[in-house]
PDB file of N, CA, C and O in Angstrom:
ATOM      1  N   MET A   1       1.185  -1.261   0.104  1.00  0.00           N
ATOM      2  CA  MET A   1       0.639   0.016   0.140  1.00  0.00           C
ATOM      3  C   MET A   1       0.979   1.182   0.421  1.00  0.00           C
ATOM      4  O   MET A   1       0.223   1.942  -0.185  1.00  0.00           O
ATOM      5  N   LEU A   2       1.717   1.738   1.020  1.00  0.00           N
ATOM      6  CA  LEU A   2       2.776   2.326   0.689  1.00  0.00           C
ATOM      7  C   LEU A   2       3.999   2.572  -0.971  1.00  0.00           C
ATOM      8  O   LEU A   2       4.496   3.462  -1.661  1.00  0.00           O
ATOM      9  N   ALA A   3       3.938   1.255  -0.862  1.00  0.00           N
ATOM     10  CA  ALA A   3       4.880   1.296  -2.123  1.00  0.00           C
ATOM     11  C   ALA A   3       4.383   2.287  -3.553  1.00  0.00           C
ATOM     12  O   ALA A   3       4.969   3.099  -4.268  1.00  0.00           O
ATOM     13  N   SER A   4       2.440   1.492  -3.487  1.00  0.00           N
ATOM     14  CA  SER A   4       1.661   1.339  -4.872  1.00  0.00           C
ATOM     15  C   SER A   4       1.488   3.664  -4.192  1.00  0.00           C
ATOM     16  O   SER A   4       1.521   4.464  -5.128  1.00  0.00           O
ATOM     17  N   TYR A   5       1.373   4.140  -3.040  1.00  0.00           N
ATOM     18  CA  TYR A   5       1.017   5.803  -2.805  1.00  0.00           C
ATOM     19  C   TYR A   5       2.034   6.202  -2.959  1.00  0.00           C
ATOM     20  O   TYR A   5       2.171   7.299  -3.501  1.00  0.00           O
ATOM     21  N   LEU A   6       3.054   5.510  -2.568  1.00  0.00           N
ATOM     22  CA  LEU A   6       4.459   6.323  -3.396  1.00  0.00           C
ATOM     23  C   LEU A   6       4.557   5.919  -4.697  1.00  0.00           C
ATOM     24  O   LEU A   6       5.388   6.558  -5.343  1.00  0.00           O
ATOM     25  N   ASP A   7       4.157   5.331  -5.101  1.00  0.00           N
ATOM     26  CA  ASP A   7       3.519   5.848  -7.211  1.00  0.00           C
ATOM     27  C   ASP A   7       3.253   6.579  -7.439  1.00  0.00           C
ATOM     28  O   ASP A   7       3.936   7.424  -8.017  1.00  0.00           O
ATOM     29  N   GLN A   8       1.744   6.716  -7.020  1.00  0.00           N
ATOM     30  CA  GLN A   8       1.069   7.737  -7.582  1.00  0.00           C
ATOM     31  C   GLN A   8       0.839   8.438  -6.745  1.00  0.00           C
ATOM     32  O   GLN A   8      -0.380   8.315  -6.623  1.00  0.00           O
ATOM     33  N   ALA A   9       1.436   9.717  -5.435  1.00  0.00           N
ATOM     34  CA  ALA A   9       2.295  10.653  -6.408  1.00  0.00           C
ATOM     35  C   ALA A   9       3.527  11.324  -6.633  1.00  0.00           C
ATOM     36  O   ALA A   9       3.721  12.512  -6.379  1.00  0.00           O
ATOM     37  N   MET A  10       4.052  10.823  -6.940  1.00  0.00           N
ATOM     38  CA  MET A  10       5.612  10.456  -8.175  1.00  0.00           C
ATOM     39  C   MET A  10       3.999  10.521  -9.546  1.00  0.00           C
ATOM     40  O   MET A  10       3.808  11.431 -10.353  1.00  0.00           O
ATOM     41  N   GLU A  11       3.610   9.957  -9.464  1.00  0.00           N
ATOM     42  CA  GLU A  11       2.877  10.393 -11.749  1.00  0.00           C
ATOM     43  C   GLU A  11       2.518  11.573 -10.970  1.00  0.00           C
ATOM     44  O   GLU A  11       3.455  12.298 -11.304  1.00  0.00           O
ATOM     45  N   ILE A  12       1.852  12.245 -10.202  1.00  0.00           N
ATOM     46  CA  ILE A  12       1.093  14.052  -9.992  1.00  0.00           C
ATOM     47  C   ILE A  12       2.565  15.615  -9.200  1.00  0.00           C
ATOM     48  O   ILE A  12       2.555  16.663  -8.555  1.00  0.00           O
ATOM     49  N   ALA A  13       3.680  14.532  -9.993  1.00  0.00           N
ATOM     50  CA  ALA A  13       4.605  15.382  -9.401  1.00  0.00           C
ATOM     51  C   ALA A  13       5.111  16.656 -11.500  1.00  0.00           C
ATOM     52  O   ALA A  13       5.048  16.535 -12.723  1.00  0.00           O
ATOM     53  N   VAL A  14       5.514  17.603 -10.459  1.00  0.00           N
ATOM     54  CA  VAL A  14       5.529  18.640 -11.672  1.00  0.00           C
ATOM     55  C   VAL A  14       6.909  19.246 -11.087  1.00  0.00           C
ATOM     56  O   VAL A  14       7.500  19.663 -10.091  1.00  0.00           O
ATOM     57  N   TYR A  15       6.957  19.014 -12.265  1.00  0.00           N
ATOM     58  CA  TYR A  15       8.602  19.457 -12.453  1.00  0.00           C
ATOM     59  C   TYR A  15       8.910  21.075 -13.286  1.00  0.00           C
ATOM     60  O   TYR A  15       8.005  21.578 -13.951  1.00  0.00           O
ATOM     61  N   GLU A  16      10.096  21.679 -13.161  1.00  0.00           N
ATOM     62  CA  GLU A  16      11.011  22.472 -14.662  1.00  0.00           C
ATOM     63  C   GLU A  16      12.176  23.128 -13.612  1.00  0.00           C
ATOM     64  O   GLU A  16      12.811  22.961 -12.571  1.00  0.00           O
ATOM     65  N   ILE A  17      11.861  24.195 -15.010  1.00  0.00           N
ATOM     66  CA  ILE A  17      13.770  24.982 -14.984  1.00  0.00           C
ATOM     67  C   ILE A  17      14.149  24.701 -14.828  1.00  0.00           C
ATOM     68  O   ILE A  17      14.629  23.660 -15.276  1.00  0.00           O
ATOM     69  N   ILE A  18      14.599  25.841 -13.251  1.00  0.00           N
ATOM     70  CA  ILE A  18      15.265  26.185 -13.363  1.00  0.00           C
ATOM     71  C   ILE A  18      17.015  27.751 -14.282  1.00  0.00           C
ATOM     72  O   ILE A  18      18.218  27.997 -14.192  1.00  0.00           O
ATOM     73  N   GLU A  19      16.193  28.043 -14.743  1.00  0.00           N
ATOM     74  CA  GLU A  19      16.839  28.217 -16.312  1.00  0.00           C
ATOM     75  C   GLU A  19      18.477  29.115 -15.485  1.00  0.00           C
ATOM     76  O   GLU A  19      19.658  28.787 -15.603  1.00  0.00           O
ATOM     77  N   ASP A  20      17.749  30.490 -14.554  1.00  0.00           N
ATOM     78  CA  ASP A  20      19.248  30.486 -13.865  1.00  0.00           C
ATOM     79  C   ASP A  20      19.848  30.104 -13.201  1.00  0.00           C
ATOM     80  O   ASP A  20      20.579  31.013 -12.807  1.00  0.00           O
ATOM     81  N   GLU A  21      20.177  28.778 -12.498  1.00  0.00           N
ATOM     82  CA  GLU A  21      20.877  27.763 -12.203  1.00  0.00           C
ATOM     83  C   GLU A  21      20.825  26.379 -12.931  1.00  0.00           C
ATOM     84  O   GLU A  21      21.529  25.388 -12.740  1.00  0.00           O
ATOM     85  N   GLY A  22      19.844  26.568 -13.781  1.00  0.00           N
ATOM     86  CA  GLY A  22      20.092  25.561 -14.624  1.00  0.00           C
ATOM     87  C   GLY A  22      20.168  24.293 -13.756  1.00  0.00           C
ATOM     88  O   GLY A  22      20.418  23.175 -14.206  1.00  0.00           O
ATOM     89  N   THR A  23      19.882  24.633 -12.229  1.00  0.00           N
ATOM     90  CA  THR A  23      18.883  22.356 -12.027  1.00  0.00           C
ATOM     91  C   THR A  23      17.495  22.922 -12.007  1.00  0.00           C
ATOM     92  O   THR A  23      16.972  24.029 -12.132  1.00  0.00           O
ATOM     93  N   TYR A  24      17.100  21.599 -11.780  1.00  0.00           N
ATOM     94  CA  TYR A  24      15.761  21.558 -11.867  1.00  0.00           C
ATOM     95  C   TYR A  24      15.031  21.120 -10.446  1.00  0.00           C
ATOM     96  O   TYR A  24      15.581  20.548  -9.506  1.00  0.00           O
ATOM     97  N   TRP A  25      13.726  21.516 -10.532  1.00  0.00           N
ATOM     98  CA  TRP A  25      12.286  21.803  -9.524  1.00  0.00           C
ATOM     99  C   TRP A  25      11.569  20.741  -9.453  1.00  0.00           C
ATOM    100  O   TRP A  25      11.826  20.167 -10.511  1.00  0.00           O
ATOM    101  N   GLY A  26      10.575  19.887  -8.684  1.00  0.00           N
ATOM    102  CA  GLY A  26       9.632  19.245  -8.536  1.00  0.00           C
ATOM    103  C   GLY A  26       9.596  19.069  -6.495  1.00  0.00           C
ATOM    104  O   GLY A  26      10.271  18.970  -5.470  1.00  0.00           O
ATOM    105  N   GLU A  27       7.814  19.165  -7.264  1.00  0.00           N
ATOM    106  CA  GLU A  27       6.776  18.937  -6.607  1.00  0.00           C
ATOM    107  C   GLU A  27       6.284  18.254  -6.604  1.00  0.00           C
ATOM    108  O   GLU A  27       5.964  17.531  -7.547  1.00  0.00           O
ATOM    109  N   ILE A  28       5.819  18.154  -4.761  1.00  0.00           N
ATOM    110  CA  ILE A  28       4.004  16.994  -5.270  1.00  0.00           C
ATOM    111  C   ILE A  28       2.687  18.349  -4.990  1.00  0.00           C
ATOM    112  O   ILE A  28       2.878  19.043  -3.991  1.00  0.00           O
ATOM    113  N   PRO A  29       1.905  18.550  -5.529  1.00  0.00           N
ATOM    114  CA  PRO A  29       0.440  18.736  -5.115  1.00  0.00           C
ATOM    115  C   PRO A  29       0.417  18.692  -4.400  1.00  0.00           C
ATOM    116  O   PRO A  29       1.261  17.905  -3.970  1.00  0.00           O
ATOM    117  N   GLY A  30      -0.602  19.482  -3.131  1.00  0.00           N
ATOM    118  CA  GLY A  30      -1.444  19.617  -2.003  1.00  0.00           C
ATOM    119  C   GLY A  30      -0.502  18.876  -0.836  1.00  0.00           C
ATOM    120  O   GLY A  30      -0.876  18.791   0.333  1.00  0.00           O
ATOM    121  N   LEU A  31       0.596  18.425  -1.252  1.00  0.00           N
ATOM    122  CA  LEU A  31       1.476  17.832  -0.479  1.00  0.00           C
ATOM    123  C   LEU A  31       2.552  18.311   0.519  1.00  0.00           C
ATOM    124  O   LEU A  31       3.404  17.616   1.073  1.00  0.00           O
ATOM    125  N   GLN A  32       2.348  19.589   0.632  1.00  0.00           N
ATOM    126  CA  GLN A  32       2.900  20.921   1.706  1.00  0.00           C
ATOM    127  C   GLN A  32       4.347  19.601   2.282  1.00  0.00           C
ATOM    128  O   GLN A  32       4.516  18.565   2.923  1.00  0.00           O
ATOM    129  N   GLY A  33       5.252  20.920   1.247  1.00  0.00           N
ATOM    130  CA  GLY A  33       7.324  21.058   1.908  1.00  0.00           C
ATOM    131  C   GLY A  33       6.567  19.208   1.299  1.00  0.00           C
ATOM    132  O   GLY A  33       5.748  18.549   1.939  1.00  0.00           O
ATOM    133  N   VAL A  34       7.097  18.878   0.152  1.00  0.00           N
ATOM    134  CA  VAL A  34       7.247  17.750  -0.239  1.00  0.00           C
ATOM    135  C   VAL A  34       8.029  18.641  -1.722  1.00  0.00           C
ATOM    136  O   VAL A  34       7.537  19.333  -2.613  1.00  0.00           O
ATOM    137  N   TRP A  35       8.984  18.343  -1.514  1.00  0.00           N
ATOM    138  CA  TRP A  35       9.699  19.431  -3.185  1.00  0.00           C
ATOM    139  C   TRP A  35      11.122  19.028  -2.879  1.00  0.00           C
ATOM    140  O   TRP A  35      11.509  18.808  -1.731  1.00  0.00           O
ATOM    141  N   ALA A  36      12.113  18.916  -4.273  1.00  0.00           N
ATOM    142  CA  ALA A  36      13.803  18.467  -4.802  1.00  0.00           C
ATOM    143  C   ALA A  36      13.807  19.510  -5.674  1.00  0.00           C
ATOM    144  O   ALA A  36      12.901  19.944  -6.386  1.00  0.00           O
ATOM    145  N   ARG A  37      15.413  20.011  -5.475  1.00  0.00           N
ATOM    146  CA  ARG A  37      15.690  20.701  -6.803  1.00  0.00           C
ATOM    147  C   ARG A  37      16.966  20.051  -7.015  1.00  0.00           C
ATOM    148  O   ARG A  37      17.933  20.281  -6.289  1.00  0.00           O
ATOM    149  N   HIS A  38      17.001  19.036  -8.245  1.00  0.00           N
ATOM    150  CA  HIS A  38      19.010  18.417  -8.755  1.00  0.00           C
ATOM    151  C   HIS A  38      18.952  18.527  -9.969  1.00  0.00           C
ATOM    152  O   HIS A  38      17.941  18.305 -10.635  1.00  0.00           O
ATOM    153  N   GLN A  39      20.605  19.070 -10.629  1.00  0.00           N
ATOM    154  CA  GLN A  39      21.205  18.386 -12.044  1.00  0.00           C
ATOM    155  C   GLN A  39      20.755  18.443 -12.604  1.00  0.00           C
ATOM    156  O   GLN A  39      20.926  19.116 -13.621  1.00  0.00           O
ATOM    157  N   THR A  40      19.624  17.594 -12.255  1.00  0.00           N
ATOM    158  CA  THR A  40      19.230  16.296 -13.819  1.00  0.00           C
ATOM    159  C   THR A  40      18.217  16.106 -12.800  1.00  0.00           C
ATOM    160  O   THR A  40      18.162  15.856 -11.596  1.00  0.00           O
ATOM    161  N   LEU A  41      17.136  16.413 -14.155  1.00  0.00           N
ATOM    162  CA  LEU A  41      16.057  15.481 -13.644  1.00  0.00           C
ATOM    163  C   LEU A  41      15.724  14.412 -13.641  1.00  0.00           C
ATOM    164  O   LEU A  41      14.507  14.231 -13.653  1.00  0.00           O
ATOM    165  N   GLU A  42      16.678  13.151 -13.622  1.00  0.00           N
ATOM    166  CA  GLU A  42      15.954  12.008 -13.008  1.00  0.00           C
ATOM    167  C   GLU A  42      16.928  12.214 -11.718  1.00  0.00           C
ATOM    168  O   GLU A  42      16.676  11.135 -11.181  1.00  0.00           O
ATOM    169  N   GLY A  43      17.971  12.906 -10.741  1.00  0.00           N
ATOM    170  CA  GLY A  43      18.389  13.245  -9.900  1.00  0.00           C
ATOM    171  C   GLY A  43      17.176  13.702  -9.058  1.00  0.00           C
ATOM    172  O   GLY A  43      16.749  13.162  -8.037  1.00  0.00           O
ATOM    173  N   CYS A  44      16.667  14.889  -9.733  1.00  0.00           N
ATOM    174  CA  CYS A  44      14.744  15.720  -8.747  1.00  0.00           C
ATOM    175  C   CYS A  44      14.102  14.646  -9.002  1.00  0.00           C
ATOM    176  O   CYS A  44      13.001  14.482  -8.476  1.00  0.00           O
ATOM    177  N   ARG A  45      14.517  13.903  -9.664  1.00  0.00           N
ATOM    178  CA  ARG A  45      13.422  12.784  -9.700  1.00  0.00           C
ATOM    179  C   ARG A  45      13.222  11.770  -8.500  1.00  0.00           C
ATOM    180  O   ARG A  45      12.220  11.603  -7.805  1.00  0.00           O
ATOM    181  N   ARG A  46      14.768  10.979  -8.437  1.00  0.00           N
ATOM    182  CA  ARG A  46      14.783  10.744  -6.831  1.00  0.00           C
ATOM    183  C   ARG A  46      14.832  11.056  -5.261  1.00  0.00           C
ATOM    184  O   ARG A  46      14.514  10.476  -4.223  1.00  0.00           O
ATOM    185  N   GLU A  47      15.598  12.710  -5.767  1.00  0.00           N
ATOM    186  CA  GLU A  47      15.506  12.954  -4.643  1.00  0.00           C
ATOM    187  C   GLU A  47      13.814  13.537  -4.673  1.00  0.00           C
ATOM    188  O   GLU A  47      13.250  13.169  -3.643  1.00  0.00           O
ATOM    189  N   LEU A  48      13.221  14.055  -5.266  1.00  0.00           N
ATOM    190  CA  LEU A  48      11.572  14.706  -4.446  1.00  0.00           C
ATOM    191  C   LEU A  48      10.763  12.819  -4.170  1.00  0.00           C
ATOM    192  O   LEU A  48       9.748  12.786  -3.475  1.00  0.00           O
ATOM    193  N   ARG A  49      11.331  11.386  -4.778  1.00  0.00           N
ATOM    194  CA  ARG A  49      10.729  10.470  -3.728  1.00  0.00           C
ATOM    195  C   ARG A  49      11.109  10.222  -2.415  1.00  0.00           C
ATOM    196  O   ARG A  49      10.372   9.863  -1.496  1.00  0.00           O
ATOM    197  N   GLU A  50      12.679  10.503  -2.372  1.00  0.00           N
ATOM    198  CA  GLU A  50      12.815  10.552  -0.598  1.00  0.00           C
ATOM    199  C   GLU A  50      12.800  11.058   0.093  1.00  0.00           C
ATOM    200  O   GLU A  50      13.228  10.765   1.209  1.00  0.00           O
ATOM    201  N   ALA A  51      12.067  12.523  -0.396  1.00  0.00           N
ATOM    202  CA  ALA A  51      11.828  13.310   0.096  1.00  0.00           C
ATOM    203  C   ALA A  51      10.481  13.220   0.857  1.00  0.00           C
ATOM    204  O   ALA A  51      10.104  13.162   2.028  1.00  0.00           O
ATOM    205  N   LEU A  52       9.963  13.236  -0.344  1.00  0.00           N
ATOM    206  CA  LEU A  52       7.576  11.736  -0.491  1.00  0.00           C
ATOM    207  C   LEU A  52       8.701  10.509   0.718  1.00  0.00           C
ATOM    208  O   LEU A  52       8.630  10.668   1.937  1.00  0.00           O
ATOM    209  N   SER A  53       9.304   9.787   0.319  1.00  0.00           N
ATOM    210  CA  SER A  53       9.271   8.906   1.464  1.00  0.00           C
ATOM    211  C   SER A  53       9.217   9.289   2.789  1.00  0.00           C
ATOM    212  O   SER A  53       8.642   8.593   3.627  1.00  0.00           O
ATOM    213  N   ASP A  54       9.894  10.580   3.118  1.00  0.00           N
ATOM    214  CA  ASP A  54      10.447  10.996   4.163  1.00  0.00           C
ATOM    215  C   ASP A  54       8.892  11.772   4.907  1.00  0.00           C
ATOM    216  O   ASP A  54       8.356  11.520   5.987  1.00  0.00           O
ATOM    217  N   TRP A  55       8.622  12.451   4.172  1.00  0.00           N
ATOM    218  CA  TRP A  55       7.201  13.375   5.124  1.00  0.00           C
ATOM    219  C   TRP A  55       6.429  12.241   5.506  1.00  0.00           C
ATOM    220  O   TRP A  55       5.714  12.180   6.506  1.00  0.00           O
ATOM    221  N   VAL A  56       6.666  11.066   4.393  1.00  0.00           N
ATOM    222  CA  VAL A  56       5.123  10.407   4.502  1.00  0.00           C
ATOM    223  C   VAL A  56       5.332   9.471   6.151  1.00  0.00           C
ATOM    224  O   VAL A  56       4.606   9.758   7.102  1.00  0.00           O
ATOM    225  N   ALA A  57       6.533   8.245   6.267  1.00  0.00           N
ATOM    226  CA  ALA A  57       6.990   8.299   7.756  1.00  0.00           C
ATOM    227  C   ALA A  57       6.866   9.425   8.624  1.00  0.00           C
ATOM    228  O   ALA A  57       5.818   9.447   9.270  1.00  0.00           O
ATOM    229  N   LEU A  58       7.848  10.583   8.847  1.00  0.00           N
ATOM    230  CA  LEU A  58       7.510  11.569   9.801  1.00  0.00           C
ATOM    231  C   LEU A  58       5.587  11.540   9.995  1.00  0.00           C
ATOM    232  O   LEU A  58       5.027  11.198  11.036  1.00  0.00           O
ATOM    233  N   ARG A  59       5.244  11.753   9.385  1.00  0.00           N
ATOM    234  CA  ARG A  59       3.556  12.362   9.607  1.00  0.00           C
ATOM    235  C   ARG A  59       3.045  11.154  10.120  1.00  0.00           C
ATOM    236  O   ARG A  59       2.037  11.213  10.825  1.00  0.00           O
ATOM    237  N   LEU A  60       3.578  10.060   9.881  1.00  0.00           N
ATOM    238  CA  LEU A  60       2.483   8.150  10.130  1.00  0.00           C
ATOM    239  C   LEU A  60       3.254   8.487  11.634  1.00  0.00           C
ATOM    240  O   LEU A  60       2.827   7.774  12.542  1.00  0.00           O
ATOM    241  N   ARG A  61       3.884   9.061  11.868  1.00  0.00           N
ATOM    242  CA  ARG A  61       4.970   8.528  13.127  1.00  0.00           C
ATOM    243  C   ARG A  61       4.414   9.686  14.185  1.00  0.00           C
ATOM    244  O   ARG A  61       4.583   9.779  15.401  1.00  0.00           O
ATOM    245  N   LEU A  62       3.749  10.456  13.336  1.00  0.00           N
ATOM    246  CA  LEU A  62       3.318  12.015  14.248  1.00  0.00           C
ATOM    247  C   LEU A  62       1.795  11.322  14.158  1.00  0.00           C
ATOM    248  O   LEU A  62       1.393  12.482  14.075  1.00  0.00           O
ATOM    249  N   GLY A  63       1.166  10.911  14.126  1.00  0.00           N
ATOM    250  CA  GLY A  63       0.109  11.335  12.913  1.00  0.00           C
ATOM    251  C   GLY A  63      -0.431  11.710  12.545  1.00  0.00           C
ATOM    252  O   GLY A  63      -1.439  11.057  12.275  1.00  0.00           O
ATOM    253  N   LEU A  64      -0.371  13.406  12.053  1.00  0.00           N
ATOM    254  CA  LEU A  64      -0.753  13.660  11.781  1.00  0.00           C
ATOM    255  C   LEU A  64      -1.299  13.329   9.864  1.00  0.00           C
ATOM    256  O   LEU A  64      -0.511  12.694   9.163  1.00  0.00           O
ATOM    257  N   PRO A  65      -2.538  13.792   9.299  1.00  0.00           N
ATOM    258  CA  PRO A  65      -3.204  14.010   7.945  1.00  0.00           C
ATOM    259  C   PRO A  65      -2.165  13.084   7.245  1.00  0.00           C
ATOM    260  O   PRO A  65      -1.048  12.907   7.733  1.00  0.00           O
ATOM    261  N   ILE A  66      -2.573  12.497   6.079  1.00  0.00           N
ATOM    262  CA  ILE A  66      -1.823  12.106   5.139  1.00  0.00           C
ATOM    263  C   ILE A  66      -2.834  12.453   4.214  1.00  0.00           C
ATOM    264  O   ILE A  66      -3.952  12.013   4.483  1.00  0.00           O
ATOM    265  N   PRO A  67      -2.652  13.498   2.641  1.00  0.00           N
ATOM    266  CA  PRO A  67      -3.849  13.640   1.916  1.00  0.00           C
ATOM    267  C   PRO A  67      -3.725  11.822   1.307  1.00  0.00           C
ATOM    268  O   PRO A  67      -2.887  10.955   1.056  1.00  0.00           O
ATOM    269  N   GLU A  68      -4.904  12.017   1.313  1.00  0.00           N
ATOM    270  CA  GLU A  68      -5.261  10.326   0.314  1.00  0.00           C
ATOM    271  C   GLU A  68      -5.168  11.047  -0.946  1.00  0.00           C
ATOM    272  O   GLU A  68      -5.571  12.178  -1.219  1.00  0.00           O
ATOM    273  N   ILE A  69      -4.389   9.942  -1.874  1.00  0.00           N
ATOM    274  CA  ILE A  69      -4.372   9.899  -3.451  1.00  0.00           C
ATOM    275  C   ILE A  69      -4.232   9.153  -4.330  1.00  0.00           C
ATOM    276  O   ILE A  69      -3.156   8.675  -4.689  1.00  0.00           O
ATOM    277  N   ALA A  70      -5.203   8.966  -4.761  1.00  0.00           N
ATOM    278  CA  ALA A  70      -6.200   7.874  -6.269  1.00  0.00           C
ATOM    279  C   ALA A  70      -5.993   6.725  -5.640  1.00  0.00           C
ATOM    280  O   ALA A  70      -5.315   5.708  -5.789  1.00  0.00           O
ATOM    281  N   GLY A  71      -7.277   7.460  -4.400  1.00  0.00           N
ATOM    282  CA  GLY A  71      -8.469   6.012  -3.886  1.00  0.00           C
ATOM    283  C   GLY A  71      -7.355   5.388  -2.299  1.00  0.00           C
ATOM    284  O   GLY A  71      -7.980   4.683  -1.506  1.00  0.00           O
ATOM    285  N   ILE A  72      -6.128   5.620  -2.017  1.00  0.00           N
ATOM    286  CA  ILE A  72      -4.789   4.672  -1.616  1.00  0.00           C
ATOM    287  C   ILE A  72      -5.456   6.271  -0.167  1.00  0.00           C
ATOM    288  O   ILE A  72      -5.851   7.273  -0.762  1.00  0.00           O
ATOM    289  N   ASP A  73      -5.544   6.407   1.955  1.00  0.00           N
ATOM    290  CA  ASP A  73      -5.976   6.460   1.949  1.00  0.00           C
ATOM    291  C   ASP A  73      -4.407   5.464   3.492  1.00  0.00           C
ATOM    292  O   ASP A  73      -4.436   4.340   3.994  1.00  0.00           O
ATOM    293  N   LEU A  74      -3.459   6.523   3.653  1.00  0.00           N
ATOM    294  CA  LEU A  74      -2.386   5.359   4.358  1.00  0.00           C
ATOM    295  C   LEU A  74      -2.878   6.356   6.054  1.00  0.00           C
ATOM    296  O   LEU A  74      -2.084   6.208   6.983  1.00  0.00           O
ATOM    297  N   ASN A  75      -3.654   6.924   6.211  1.00  0.00           N
ATOM    298  CA  ASN A  75      -4.414   6.907   8.022  1.00  0.00           C
ATOM    299  C   ASN A  75      -4.892   6.210   8.315  1.00  0.00           C
ATOM    300  O   ASN A  75      -5.460   6.392   9.392  1.00  0.00           O
ATOM    301  N   HIS A  76      -4.964   5.669   8.045  1.00  0.00           N
ATOM    302  CA  HIS A  76      -5.918   4.114   9.023  1.00  0.00           C
ATOM    303  C   HIS A  76      -5.468   3.011   9.362  1.00  0.00           C
ATOM    304  O   HIS A  76      -6.061   2.030   9.812  1.00  0.00           O
ATOM    305  N   ILE A  77      -3.321   3.339   8.916  1.00  0.00           N
ATOM    306  CA  ILE A  77      -2.125   1.773   8.775  1.00  0.00           C
ATOM    307  C   ILE A  77      -2.606   1.666  10.444  1.00  0.00           C
ATOM    308  O   ILE A  77      -2.981   2.358  11.390  1.00  0.00           O
ATOM    309  N   THR A  78      -2.369   0.597  10.138  1.00  0.00           N
ATOM    310  CA  THR A  78      -1.924  -0.501  11.798  1.00  0.00           C
ATOM    311  C   THR A  78      -0.774  -1.155  11.988  1.00  0.00           C
ATOM    312  O   THR A  78      -0.445  -2.048  12.769  1.00  0.00           O
ATOM    313  N   GLN A  79      -0.053  -0.394  10.906  1.00  0.00           N
ATOM    314  CA  GLN A  79       1.433  -1.599  11.749  1.00  0.00           C
ATOM    315  C   GLN A  79       2.691  -0.314  11.658  1.00  0.00           C
ATOM    316  O   GLN A  79       2.978   0.340  10.655  1.00  0.00           O
ATOM    317  N   PRO A  80       3.191  -0.228  12.779  1.00  0.00           N
ATOM    318  CA  PRO A  80       4.309   0.454  12.971  1.00  0.00           C
ATOM    319  C   PRO A  80       4.787   1.075  11.620  1.00  0.00           C
ATOM    320  O   PRO A  80       4.005   0.688  10.751  1.00  0.00           O
ATOM    321  N   VAL A  81       5.710   1.843  11.112  1.00  0.00           N
ATOM    322  CA  VAL A  81       6.263   2.372  10.874  1.00  0.00           C
ATOM    323  C   VAL A  81       8.136   2.573  10.928  1.00  0.00           C
ATOM    324  O   VAL A  81       8.664   3.569  10.435  1.00  0.00           O
TER     325      VAL A  81
END
């Protein structure tokens, strides 16, 4: 379920080129604080997925709500993270 959530979240990620710096910026709409920046698009995607994974783990640990994505609701996971 967690892997599916991460995959679906990455599907809605948006990326842009920061031309002044020659880097890529990525974020996932609706998930405040989940962003990444890297010199390559692939690096940005990799960093964004890591940021997303850390963000989800922290919110689960703290009992904070996690927005539902593509019908996947992580707010009712009963197993420890």
